[in-house]
N, C-alpha and C positions, 0 to 999 in steps of 0.2 A: 844623755840627758834623761832624767826620770820621766816616765809617762805622766801626762796630765790626767788627773782623776776625772772620770766621766760623771755625768749627773746621776748620782747614786739612787735618788728616788725613783728612777726609771725601773728599778728592780722591785719586785714585790716579795714580802716575807713568805717563806714556805718552810714550815716546820723548823723555824729557828735558823735557817740557812743564811739569811741575809747578812748578819754580822760577819760571817766568814767570807762572804763574797766581797763585802766592803773592804775587809782586811786585805784580801788577795788583790783587789783593784789597786790598793794603795802601794803594793810592792813596787811595781813599775820600774825596776832598775835594770831589767834585762829583757832581751827579746823573748825569752821563754815566758816570763811572767806576763808580758804584754799579750802574747798569743793566747795564754791561758785566760787572761782577763776578757779577751774578745769572745772566747767560747762561753764564758759565764754571762756575758752581756746578752747573748742570744737567748738565754733562759728568761729574760725579762720581756717576753714578747706578748704576754697576755694583756688584754685591754684592762684598764683600771678606771675607777671612779675619778671624778674631777679632783684636781689637786692644785694648790697654789703654785704660781710661777716663781721666778727668782726675785722679782721686784714687785712693788705695788702696781697693780694693773689699772689702766683707764678703760679698757675694753675687755669683755668676756668672750666675744664672738666676732666673726668677720663675714661680711658678704662682699665677694670679690667679683666685680663686673668687668669681663674681658671683651673688649671690642676687637675681635680678631681681624687682622689685615693691616692695622695701623691707621687709625683715624688721623686726619690732618689737624694738628694743633692750630695752624695758621687760619683754618676755616671753621674753628669751633670756639676756642677759649683763649686765643693768643693773637689778637688782630695786629696786622702789619700794614699801616697806611702807606709805607714806603713802596710797597709792591705796586700800588696804583701808579706811582711815578715811573716805575721801571717796567711796567707791563710790556711784554714782547720784545724788550731789549735783550740782546744776546748775553748769555750767562756763561761764564767759564769757572770751573771749580779747580782751585790750585791746592795741591797737597792734601786733599781730602779723600776719604774712602769713597770709592765709586761703587755704585750698584751695578750688578751684572746687566741691568736693563738700560744703562746709560750709554747712548751712542748718538753720533751725529751732532747737529747743532742743538744747543739748549737755550731756552728763553725763560726769563722771569715771567711768572704768572700771578696776576692779582687775584684776590679772593672774589668769588662771585657773590659772596654773602655780605649783608650789612651787619654792623655790630652796634651794641648799646651797652650801657652800664645799668646794673640792676641791684636792688636791695640797698639797705643802708651802707653796705660795704662798697657799693659801686663796682661790683664784679663785672669784668668784660666778658660778654657772651654774644654769640650770634643771635640775631633777632628770630631765627627759626628754632629757638629752644623756648617757646612760650611758657611751658609748664615748669621747666627747670629754673627759669628766671624767678619763679615765685618762692623758691627755696634757696636763692643765691646766698643768703646770709648763713646758711648751714654748711656751706662748702668752703673747703680750703684748697685753693689751686696751687699746684707746684709746677713751675715751668723750667726747672733746672736739671731735669733728669737726662741721663745719657746711657746708652747701651753699647754693646760691642758689635753686633751683627747687623748686616743689611739684608739678610735673607730671612724669610718667614719662619721656617722650622727652627733654626738655631735661635732666633730672637724669641720665639714662643717658649722654647725650652728655658732660656735664660730668665725670662719674665716669671715663669711658673716654678722653676726648680733651682735657679741660680747658676745652672750649668748649661752652656750653649749646646753641648753634645748629647744631652739626654742621659737617662739612667739614674740620676740622683733623685732623692725624695722631693716631692712637691711641697709648696709652702704649707698647704693644709695638712700634709702628713707630718711635717715638723711640729705644727701647732698642736695636733692631737697627741703626738708623742710627748710633747712637753707638758700639756695641761690635762690630758685625759679627756673623758667624755662627760657631758652633762646629762645624758639620757642613755641608760644601758640598753634600751630597746631600739635605738637608732644608731646608724653609723655616725661617727664624729665628723666625717668629711664627705659631703655630697656634692656632686657635679651635675649641672643642668646644661648639657651640650646641645648643639644643633644636631639635626639628623646626620649631617656630614661632620665628623669630628674635625677639630682644628688641625692645622698642619703639625705633624709630629704625633697625632693621634693620642691614644690613651697614656702615652709616656708623659703627657703634660700633667697628669694627676696620679702618677705612680708613687708607690711607697719606696721605690729604689732599694737601698740596702737596709732601710728600717724594717721592723717586723711587719708582716703582711697585713695585719689588721689595721694599719694606718693608711692604706691606699684609699684614694677617692672612689666613691661608689656613684657611677653615672646613672641617672634616671632617663629613660627614653622619652623624647619629646612627643611621640605619637603612640597611640595604643596604650597597652599596659606599661606604666613606668618601669616596673620590674617584672621580668618574665617569671612565670611559675610562682607568683606571689601567693596564689591560693592553692591549697592542697587539692589533689584529685578528688572527684566525687566519691563519697563513702569513706574517706579517710578522716577520722576524728582527731581532735587535738590530743586526746589521750593516747591514741594509736601512734601519732607522731612522736609524742614524748617518750613512749616506751621504746620506739625504734632508736631515738637519739640517745637514750640512756644505754642501750645495748652497744650502739656504735661508740659511745664515749668510753665505755669500759674496755672494749677491744683496742681502741686507739691509745688509751692510756697505758695499757699493757705493752703495746708496741713502742710507745714513746719511752717507757722506762728502760727498754732494751736498747733503744737507739735515741739517746738524749739530744743528739745534734740535729735530729730531723725536725727542725722547727716549722717547716712548711706544714707538717702534719698537725702540730699544735695550732697553727693559724687556721687550718681547715676546720678543726674541731670548734674553735671559737666562732668561725663564720657559720657553721651549721646551727649553732645555738642562737646566734644573733638573727639568722634568717627565720628561725622558728618564732622568736619574740617579735620580729617585725611583722609577721602575719597578722597579729592582733592590733598593731598600732599604725602601720603604714597606710592601709586602705583609707581609713578615716582621715588621716593627715593629708593625703593627696587629693581628697575630694573637695574641690574648690566650690562645689555647689552649696557647701555649708556656709559660705560667706554671704553676707547680705547683698542685695542688688546694688546698693550704694557703693559698697567696697569694690565689687566687680566693675562697676562703671568707672570708679576712680582710677583703677589700674588699666582700663581700656580692654578688659576681657570681654569677648563675645563680638568684637567688631574689628575691622581692619582699619589701619595697618598695625594696630597695637596688640592684637590678641596673643600672638606667640610670646613676645617678650613680656607682655603684661602677666601672662600665666607664670612665667619664670620668676618674675619679681615678687608676685604674690606668694608663690610657693616658697621662695627664699625667706620671706617674712614668717610664714607658718613654720618652716623648719627651724629657724633660729629661736622662735618663740617656744618650741618644744625641746630645745637643748642641743641642737646640732651646732657644733663648734665653728665649722668653716663651710660656707656654701659658695660655690663658684658658678656664675652664670655666664655663658658664652653667647656672643652675638656676632655673626660672621659678615664677610664680604665688604670690609671697609677699605679694601686695597684699590683705591681709585686712581689708576694711572691715566685715565681719560674720562671724559664726561663727568668731571668732578661735581659740578652743580647738581646734575640729575641724580647721581649716585648718592652723594652725601645728604641731599635733601630727603631722599626716600629713607635712608637709614636713620636719620635723626627723627623723622616722623614716627618710626617704629619704636624708638626707645625713650623719647623725651617724656611722654606722659607716664609710662610705667616707672621710670626711675624717680621722677618727682613724687609719684604716688608712694613709692617705697619709702622715701625719706619722710614724707608727711605722716604716713601710717606708723612707722617706727616711733616717730616723735609723739604721736597721739597716744600710743600704747606704753609710753615710758621706756621704750627699748633703745632709742637712738643714743642716749647718753652712754651706754656701755656696749653698743654695737658699732663696729668700725665698718664703714662702707667705702670701697675703693673702686674708682673708675679709671681704666687705662687701656691702651693697646700695647703691642710689642715694640713699637717705635713710632716716631713722628713722620712727617712728610717734608719734602724739600720745597723751597720757594720757586723752583723751576721745573720745567718738563720739556720734552721734545714736542714738535708739532705732529699731532696725530689726528688725522681726519679733519683737517681745517681748524675749526674752533673747538675741537674736543679736548679742551685743556684739562690736565690732571696734574698729579704730583708723584714724584718718585719716593722711594724709601729714604728715611733720614734717621740714623742712629744718634746724631749729635744734638737733637732737640726734640722734646716731646712734652706734652702736658699730662699730668696725672692729677685727679682731684680726689679728695677725701671728705667724708662727712661723719659726724658722730664720734664715739669712741675716744674722746679726749684730744681731738685735733684742733688746730688753731682756726676755728671757723670764722668766716668773714674776712679772710686774708688771702692775698696772693703772694706766694713766696717764689723768689727767683725770677729770672728774665732771660729771654733770648735776644740776639742781636736784631738790628733794624729790619732784616728780611726774614727772620725766623729760622735761619740756617743753622745756628749754633747756640747752645746755652752759654750765657756769659756771667750770670749772677747766681750765687748759691748752687754752684754746679756740683752734682753728685752722681756717681754711678748707681745703677739700679740695685746693686748690692746694699747700698746705704738705705735705700727705700725699704728693702727687705728687713734690714736690721732695725729700722724705725718701726716698721709694722710689728715686729716681734716685741719691741720695747713697749708699745702701746698695750699689748696683751700681757705684759708682765714677764716677758722672757728675755734673757740675755743671750745673744747669739754666740758669744764666746764660751758660754757654759752649757748651751744646748747642743751637745756634741754626741757623736756615736762613733765607736771604734770600728773601723772597716778598712780593709786593704792595707793594714799596717800603720794607720794613723787615725787620729781623731778628726772627724769631718763635721762640717756645719753648713747651714744654709748659704751663708755668704761666701763659701768656698775657702777663703783665707782671711776672714775678718773684714769688718767695715766700721763705720761710725754712724751714730744716731744723728739724724737731721733735727736738731733741737728746735729750729724755727717752725717746724710743722706741728709741734706739740704745745697744747695750751698750758 
């Protein structure tokens, strides 16, 4: 079978070589030509300016809010009154995937939280989301998502890279590979993690087999966001530029002799980007430039909202300056016991900052073409074992979870899909997480089947082997 042609605009013209590369990619009839095409693909590793996608885009950029540990959909955005009737009745799961933590007797557990309906859309939300309730009509809730894994690391990998076992490019890497960057002085993909990285670590924002300049750049939550951002005392910009020019000449000479050494090309690009970042990043990361009213809106400077408020405000500043994909992590949603205490504390940390982010983006005219996504790696079960008397919690559940979207062309003010009467399983508009990925790409103007990279003898893509757009999520 002839090789499928890769997305040729990934390669940049270089002394008129591009047409020959396009021709050679099109050969594709033998293993030899496929292998040769792969070598040529590696040459297209340099970053490039913004470029159009495959399709008309509804969003230009994305802010991806990851609640690591798996927030309970049943106790946030998918109320289940039936659980009040079944509370502490014995539960048995038949023919379902079991978590490694499931043992002994299991019992249904009702939600400790009250729910209401908010906005003109009547969106169902816990009453302990007072700020998010005020932007309910900007949200599109999706209750039909399922994943494959019941374990945190593999589920995190699948959420962030499409592959349970790690090593593949992250979503942000695919997006910057497909669309380029909007600001040559900043990375296209920036990550705002906790002090302790999520399970699976930096592999959650890896470039994988894509060129190295597409990896996510994490900013440290405390101290200097980037180490060595400022040059040593006495080193002037002119001195740095002279050193970089010399290094570039030496590296380019080596690269001509060893054209397959693409790690060197990526390192050269990163040196140059780091130099440009020195002039732009310090001012960008200085939140003191914001007005007291904006800082107050995000909850910066007071607890419990300061940490995540800073992330959300910084995410807005980053996308405003052309960063294509910003990922914000918030940890410890893994509430196997003391669910009411744990989720109450976590919600109080993120409710105001997230609502402020949505309001702020809208006020600045950015929400229309900025896609905001909120999710965890899986949902939670309607049952749990008895731990510590009344220390009720919930187990991992890959068969049901809630994801919500805002801005960027989504079907705002709607709730799509549904779970069964106890929240154990998605039963309407059921889609695998790969379809959510494909839909996210489509909103950004990218076609998952055309956004491919030849690696390991075949063309690879974010969805692994294809998926379908969830049309009901798109306005």
